[in-house]
N, C-alpha and C positions, 0 to 999 in steps of 0.2 A: 504492499499501500503507500503511495508516494505523501511522503509527507509536508506539510506547509510548512515555511521558513526554513532554517536551517540552525546550527549550534551558535554559528555566531551571531546569531539573534537574540541568544540568550539574553536576559535583563543586565546587566553591567554592577548590581549590588553583590559584589563578589565579598566574600569572607578569605582574606588573605594569612598569609601564616602569623600574623600575628594580631589573630583573630584571641582575645581573654580567656582566660579560665574560668571567668562566670559564664560565656557568653556558650561555652563548651558545656559547662556544667548543667546548663536550661534546657541542653538536650543531650544530657545523658551520654557525653562524650569526655576521653579523658585525651591527654596531648597525642600518646604515641597513636591512641584510632585519627585523631584527624592527620596526623602526617600520613597515616595509612592510606586515606583518602585523597590526599594532595596525591600519592602517588601513585592511586589507580585509575584517579581522572587524568591527572597530568596537568592540570589546573587546580584553582581554589574554588571549590561548590558556593554558589551563591547561597544567600539565607534559606530560598525555599529546599535546595536540596541536602544543606546542612542538617535541615529541620526532618528528612525525609531518612537518612543515615542515622539520625541518631535513634528516629522513633524505631526501624530493622534491627540497628544495632542496638536497641537497650538490651536488657537483660529480660524483661518479660518477651520480646518476641525474639531475640536473637541467641540468649540462654547460653551464653559465654563464656560461661562458668561453669555448666553445669553439663553439656553437651557431649565433653567427651566422657564423662561419667555414666551417664546415661546408658550408652554403647553397650555394658553390660548386663540390661535389662532382656532377658529371653522377649523378643518380639517374632518368632517365627511360630507358628501352625496351621495345620491343615483346615482349622475352623476359621482364621481370620481371611473376611473378604477383600480387604485392605491391609497394608502393613501399616504397624504404628510409623505416624507422621506423616504418611504418602493425602489422607484427606486430614476435615475439620474432628473427626471422631471416628474410633474407633466402631469396626463393624464386624459382627462373628454369625456363624451360620449356626441356627439350633435347630435346624431339620426342617423335613416337609418346604424347602423352600424360601424358608422363611428367616430371617436375621435381624438382630437387636443392635441397635448403634447407644452406644454411652460413649460418654466423659465427664471428667469431674473440672472444674478449674476453680480458681479463686479471685477473687474481690476483693482481697485484705486494705490495701491503702485505700481506695476512695471509701470503705465502710468506715474506719478510723475518722477521715473527715465529717460525711454525710451517711451518718449510718442504713438514713432509709433508703433513700436512693442509690448509693453505693452496693444495697445489697439487694435492692430490686433488680438495679440495671445488671450486678450478677448474674442472677438467677434469667435474666433476660437473653442475656449473653448467650449462655449456653443454653438454651434453648436454641437459637438459631445456629449453632452449629449443630443442633442435632439435622432439624427439617432441610438445610442445605445439603445434607446428604439426601433427600427425599424420602426420608422416615417422618412419620408419623410420631412427634413425643406422646409420653404416658403416663411417666412416673419424672417425678421430681425429688431429689435427695438434699439436703440443707446439713451441712457438718461446720459447727458453728463453735469457737473458743473467745473466753471472754475473762479479762481481770476479774478480783474479788467485786462482790456484789454486794459489800459493804459501803461503798461509796457512790453518790451521786451520778459522778460522771462516769462509769461504768454500769452503773443499772440503765443510765439514758442510753449508751451503745448498745447496749443488750435489747434492749427494748424497740429504740429504731430499726437495728437489726430482723429479728423477730420478725417486728411489722412491715419492712421490706420485702421479705422471704416470703411472708404467708400472701401481702395485701400482691403482689406479682402473680404467683402461681394458682391464684384464687380468683384472681381477673382474666386472666387468660384461659384458664378452664383445664391445667392440668392439674390432675393429685400430687399432694406432696405428702410421702408414703411411708418415709424414713430418714433417719440421717443421725448426729449427734450434737449434745452443748457440753463444753467441757468449761471448769472454771479454775485460774491456776493463775497466781499473780504475773507472770512474767509476759500474759497477753494483755495488761492491762491499757498501756500507750497503743498498743498496734493487735486489736482485736482479727482474727480469721474467719472469713466468710468464704468456706469452700461447697456449691452447688454443684451437682451433678445431676444431668439431665439423661433419659433413655426412651429410647424410639424404636420403633417397631416398622419392616419392610419386606415383601418380597423380595429376591436375589435379582430378578429384573428391575425394579424401581431406584435402584443405589445410582446416586447422580456424584456426578465427579466437580470437584471446585477448581476450576480449567479455565483457563482462555485458548481458545484452540483455533484456526480454521482463519486465514488471512482475510482481514476486510469484514469478518463478522461482527454485525456490532455490540459496541457494549452499553446494558442499560441502568440507571443507578432506582431500583423502586424502594417503596417506601416513605419513612419521612421525611420532610428538608432538613438540610443539612444546616445548622447552628455553630454555635462558637464553645459549646460546652463541650469537655473531655480533650479540648487542644491540648498535646500534649501529655495526654493518660499513660499511653506505656512508658515513656521514661518518667512521670511521675510515680509507675508503681515499681520503678527501678532505681529509687534513691531512699537512703531513711528518713526516720523521721515526717510521717506524712499530713502530721499537725501544721508542718511549717510553709507546706504546701497553700498556693490558691485555692482556694473551695471552688471556684469558676473553672478545675481541672473534672470536676465529679458530673457525670451525665446526669440527664431525667429521663427516664425510662415512662412509656406509655402502654399497657400492656393490653391495652381493648387494639390499639394501634398493630401490634404485635399478634395479637389471633386474627386480623386480618389478613396479616404477612402469614402467616401459616396458611391459612386457607388459599389465600392467592397464588402462593408459590406451588403447593404441592397439586390444584389444580391446572397452573401452567404448565408442568412438567410433564401433565396427561397430553400436552397438544404435542410434542414431540420435538418443537420447534428449538428447545433448550437445549447447547450443549455442554454448558456449564455453569453452576450458581454458587456464589460464594456471600459468608454474610459480611456485614462490616461490624470489627468490633475495636481491639485494639489497633492504633495510628489509621483503623477506618480506613478513606481511601487509598492511601499509599501501601497501606497491606494486602486487602483486599485485590488489588488490583498485579501489587508485583508478586505476591505468593500466587495466585490463579495462573500469571505469565512464565512462572518459574518453573511450574509443572510441566509445562510444555515444551519450557528453549523459546515460547513466541514474545514477542512487545505487544506494550500498550500505547494506543494514543489516550488520552486524557484531557477533554475540552472542560474548564474549571466556568466556563461560560454559560454553558448547558446546564452545571448544578443547579438543581431547584434548592432557595436560602430562604432561611426563615429572620436574618437579619441581613441590614443592609452593610454593603461597602465591606464584603470579607474580602481578604487577602486571597492569591493560588495557597499560601499560605494556612491557612485558618481552613480551607475548603480540601488539601489534600491531606491534614492531619486532623481533622475533626472529628470525635467519637460519638455523635449522635448515635441514640437508639433506633432499634428496628428500623434499620436498610440493608437493603442486599443487593449486589452484584447480578447481573445476569448475564451470561455470554450466551447472545442469540444467533440462531441459522439466517445468515444475509439474505434479504426478501422475505423473513417471516416477522419480522417486528412486532408488525399490524398485529398480527395473530398473538404476542406475549404481550403488548399496551391494553388490547380488547380484555384481555381477562383480568389485567387489575383496573382495571376502568370500572368493571363490573363491581370489582369489592372497593370502589372509592377510593386506588393509593395513587399516589405518583407514577410516573414510570419515564424518564427521561433518558432517550438516546445521548450518551455524554463520552463516547468514543469509540474507538474500535482495537481492533487486535491487530498486531502488524506483526512483521515476519524479521525484525533488526534485533531483538532482542530487549529492545531498550524501553525504560519508562520515560514518555514526553510528555509533559504536561504543558499544558499551552492556554495562551488564555489573549484573546480577541486576537485570534490565530497566529498567535508569534508563542513560541517554543520561550519556556518560563522556566523549565529544568527539565535534562535529560541527561540520563543515567544505563548505564548499565546492568539489566535486571542482574547479573550474576554478583555483582558487586553490593546490591541491596543487600540480596540473600545470602552470603558468606561472613558474617561478621568475624572479627579475629574470636579465637578459640582460646581460651586460659586454663592452665591443667596448672596446679600450684602445687609447691610439696605437699605430704600428708603427713601433717606431726602426730603425736599422742600430747593430747593437751594436760596440762598442768592439775585444771579443777580434776580430774578423772580419780588421781590417786587421794583428794579430800572425799568426795563423796560416793567413792565405791566402796568406804573403808567405814562399814557398816559390822558392829560389834551386838550380836544380838542379846550377848549376856549383859549388857548395859542397860538393856532397854528389859523396865517392868513388866509385868504381865499383868494384865489388867485385873482390879481389885473384883470388877464387877462386870461380867462378860454380858449382863442384859441391858446395863447401862451404854455399854461400847456397840452394842447391837444397836440399839435403837439410835443413838448419836451417830451411825457411818449411816443407818438408814435415811437417817434426815440432811448429808451431805451434799448440795447443791450436787456433786459428781454422782450421787449414787442415787439421787429422790427420783418421782414419776417426774417423766417430761411431758406430763400429757398438759399442763398449764400450756406450753410451747405449742405443742401440735393439736391440741382440738382449736386454734388458731386456723390453720392450715383445712383444706377442703381434700379429705382423705382418699373417695373415695367414688370421685368425678369420671363418668367413664367407664364405672362398672367392671372395673377389673383387679379390684383391689379382694386380693383374699388373706391376703393378711398386713397390716399397713403399722404403723408406729406401736411400738410397746416392744412387738416382737424380738425377736434375736434378730430376723431378717426380714422383709417385705415380700412378699410374696403376689405378683399379679398372673392372672389366669391369661394365656394366649389363645384366644375364643378363637380363631383359625385353627387350632389342632389341640389334644385333649393331653395339655402339656400344660408346667407353667414355669415363669422364670422365678429367681429367687434374689436379692441384689440387698449388698450392704454396705455400710461403710463403716471406716474403722482405723483407728490411729493412736498412741499413745508417747502426745509429748514428753512424759516424766520419765518414763522405760528409755526411750534416744535419747533423753538427754544421761541417762546412766552410765548406756552400752550404749551405743548407738548401732553397730553392727547387728546386735540381737534385736534390738528395737525394730530395725529393719524390717526383718524376719519378722518376728512377731504381730506386727500390723497386718505380712499378709497375712500369718496363720490364724489370728485371730476373726477375721473378716472371712476370710475360709472355712473356722469353723463354724460362725454365723448361720451362712448358707449352709451348711452340714447341716446344723440341727433342726432346719426346714426342711429337709428331706431332699437338697438340692446335691448336686454335684458340680465342685467348681470348676470353671470352664475358663474365665478369663479374667485378667483388671485393669482398670484406668487407675490413676496416680493423680492426686495435688503433694507436692513438696514442697513444702512452709518453713523456712530457714533464715536465720538474720543474712547480715551480712559475710560474704564467701571473702572478703577481702580481710576478715579476722580470722586467723589459723586452725583455732577449735572450731568456729565456724563450718571451715571447709573441711574439717576433718570430719565432722559431724556427718555433712552432705557427701562426702564419700565411701562414710562406714553404713551408712543407712542405704544407701544405693545397693550397696556390695551385700547387705544383707537382705533386701527387697530379692536383689538376682540368686543367692543362693536357696532362699524359702517357693520362688518360683519355678526355678530348676527341680527342686524337692515335690511338687507340686503336680510339673509337668502341663504347667499354664502359664500363657502370655501373657506381655503388656501391652495394650491396644493403642494408649497412649497418653496424654495427661496436659501436667502442667507443671511447671516450677517457679517458685513466689518467692525471692530471696528480699532481704533488705528489709525484712521485717520486725525494727527495732524501731523502738523511741526514746528518747535522753538517754542514751547509752544501752537501756536492757536488751538483749539479743531475748526473742522466742526462745521457747524450746524447740528442738528439732522435731515439725510435726508433718510424718507420711500421712496423707489421710489416703487409703485403698478401698477403691471401690470396686468391689468384687459383683462378677457377676455369675450366676448355678442356673442348674436346670435339673425340674423335676421333669421327668417322662410323663406320668400319670398325677394330677393335679389331686387325686383320691390318696395320692402316699405323703401329703403335706402334714408335717406335724409342729405341734404350737409350745410353747413352754409350759400352759396352765397344767396343774394337777388337776387330773379329771375324776377318779374313782376311787373312792372308800375304800380304802385295804391294799390299793395299789401300794408294791415296793418301789422303796426309790435308793435309786442304786449309780457308783459313781464311774465313768469308763476315764480310766487313768489313774494317777494318782489321786488320793484323799485331800491328804495336808498341802497347803502351799509354801509361800516366805514371803515374810515382811517388804522383801527388797523392793521396793518402789513401790510400797503400796499405798493405797489411800488413808488406810489405817493409820501406818507410820506416820505420815503427815496429819494428820486431823487428830490424833491422839499424842500423839509426841513433839511434832513440828519439824518431822524430817524425812527429808526426799536424799535419801540415801541406798547404799546396797547395788550388785550390780548382776539385773534379772539376767537371764539364760535361757536358752530353748535350743532343745535335740529335736529334729526337725526329719530326724526319721521315727520319733517314738510320735511327735504330732500328726505325720500322715498316717500312723496306724492306728492310732487314737480314732482318726476323723475318720478310716475305712472302717472300724470296727461299726461307729454308727450309723452310717449310711447303708453296712450289710445289714443291721441291725432294723431300718426302718423300712427298707425294701421288701423283708421280710416280716413286716406287718409284727416286731414284735413289742414296738414300745409307746406306749399314751403318749409322753410328753419328750421333749432335749432340750435343754439352756444349757449356752455356755457357761462356766466358771472363770468370771474374768475381775472386774472394779469391787471391790470387797470381797470377794472370795465366797466360799460355802455358804457362809450364811447369808450374805444376799442373793445367789441365787437362790439358795431355798426359800426366801420370804418371798421371792418375785415370781414361783411357779405358785406358791400360795395364793398371794394375791393376786396373781391371774384367773387359778382357777378358783377363788372365793372358798378355799379349804387347807384347812392346818396339815399342819405335817409333825411326826416326830421324828428324830432324827440318832445316830447313839453310833458314832466309827467304833466302839471297844475300844480296849486297851491300843495305847496309842504312846510313842515318846514325844511327841511333837506338842509345844505350849499351846496354849488355850487360844493367843490371839495368833499365831502361825494355821491352827488346827483351822479356823471358823472364820478372820480375816485374812489369811494369806492369799494372793498373789501368784498360781504361776500357772504358764500354759498347759497345753494339752490335757485338758479335764472337761468333761460334760456331765452335768447331771440330767440323768433320766427318772421315766418311772414308767413301769408294766405293771402286767397282771402277773399274777405268781406263776402262773401256769404255763410262761412263755422265758422264766429264767433260766432253765437248765439250755435253752437253745442260744440265747443273748449270752451266756457265759462260754459255752463252746466257742461262739463267732470270738471273742475276746481271746480265749486262750489260746486259737488256732494262730493268732497275730503276735502273744506274748504279752499282751495287755489287761492288765487286772481290770475287772469287773466287779466290783465290792457292794453289796449289798447294805445298806445303812441305817434304814427306817422304813416307815409307813407312810403313806397319806390318810387323812384323818383327824377328825376334830376340828376343834376353834383356837387351838392354840399354835404357834409354832416351837418344838420344843427341841431342844440345841442339849443334848447327852443329857445327866444327871442332876446338871445344876440350874438351867436356863428353860424359863417357862414364860414365853411374850403372851399372853392377848394376840388372835389375829389381828384383833379392832384396831388396838394401840401401835401395832407396831406398820398398819397399812395407813393410818394416820398421820406418825413419824413421816413417812415413806412418801404420803400425798401431798404433804405441805411444804416440803422440804425447801423445792425450789421453786416455788411461785409466794413463798415467804421470803426468801432474798432476792427476786426480783421484784418486788413490791418495796423492799427494805426494811422489814419485819422481821423477828425473830420467828423461827418454825415454832418455838412453844409458844408464840400468841396466834 
């Protein structure tokens, strides 16, 4: 395609080698990177070009510090329809010609500044990643981290974020069926907002996000372009989000997004679309460059053709705006009107703003004159940093836990009730009851279960999904923590009756320039890689969010794992609830746990110490026993033993079933706090009718895994051993009100 004008006509507002550090910092570039740009271009970039480089070379878009490490992850599997990184999200074959598209991403920095809009637009962005591939979004998850809720500031952030997540999902009509809420000191200045979306499609509906076919028109559809979100990608790649301007945070419109979903899915049925890409971080710049990079093509963008909602916007503002609810469509030449007609039907703008070229450059024009022209390979290949991985000094201190110096609880019942009311243990109902959990009528098991279960109406099967991650464990032992995050996510879907199939991930860390943080990042990824290899499951893709810190305080290393599992027969689903009076209660795996990194150790003794660890071969075997027992219809319930240990898992199964239980592991050398509140992986609490016991024990014995009966379901109390009896209603009251009281600024006792 012939291009009007030429490079010689590029505007002369160049930035030479005397560019200030402040100017570079504004676009998240350093001096080395600027000299690299000069070398690649053979000339100084102008302001727009520098902004485009800054956005696409930012940590948020370019993964400069993590790309080399991410290559350790397993990304190959016969079940994957696209490889990790090839498209906006992972696509996994679930049989019968159907596939699940899913991905988790962060919106941490915007949510620290404007919690409601930051969280809402995070949800909107991940939804677009799903339907841009031709999939209909069917479920949302939210994984949230807040600072202590005893301060008005943290309650403001938490309330705004929870409200933003719920508002967007509810308005767009997609159920929010699961997630996490964690409260920890380190997230006070930098809360984490990770959102996952899940979509369903037939294999033949899979759409590529690519610019292909010379002279094919490029159409921008959806919302008008405004000044909100400019430099959002660079903003997410710097420290201390509160020090950035509030204008960087986007404002969402979920009702417009709903129209966009329906219009895009309908437009795809015309066969006139050859590529579809959402506009997220770095807006029009990233969407056009990434789409062209996938095919080796080029793009011509005429900013005069972009509909705007603000007057006198510059090309810089148009190209780097992150206004929400926008999609980029590459249409088959001569069929533009078919696409425009569909979007007109849904009341949406659809402006032809450019075309695909064959010159492998992105050219931005204003008034027919190029104002930026850059080889796409330069923009799409930022520098890659690999820093030394050295054991940080802090580990020697935090790993030094002398259990002999920790007094056992004088009153186990009191410690138990205190744990149940902890914001990290208590019921999340006050959060998820604000979300629509059932719209679409696919939800079989929603929030409150180990994993959400969604019916696949097109087949007699279901999918199970979970999000998991424990920053405290990763802080104490990063490699084991990465492995344990994958293992717990797998254990949760296994407890529902599913076979783990694939993961997506969002890696939330502090500044990689800090050697301790880079060590955490490298080790967590290594642990994840080891766990994925042990479970033989691939990583479909995800997101890395770095520079999560405020006032010099780094967050805990927090990998969030989104796990997908498949239940071949939906009738095999198992829940966490105790159901039958007289059913046996048993533990698959070891009964007692460890205080290392436990919620109890922090709550009762104010310590975050120890060195948690995991035996992956044992974990795989424990989960295999549970899967076999569920498939043989031997179990009435199954529940992961994790935060709060055995006592909390027992209580949660009692609460879910509305029935008490009595357990007594018998003679044991374990301390009472380790026995009841210790947290260790590779343990599952199950219930079953007595007649199924011998067959279940045989399945466990065949894999050299313990299957220990510890009690029975029944009564109106929770009984722990010989000495502790807590009325079920009293325990449930503590558990039901702990988080809601903290969010409202009240004591759980009130």
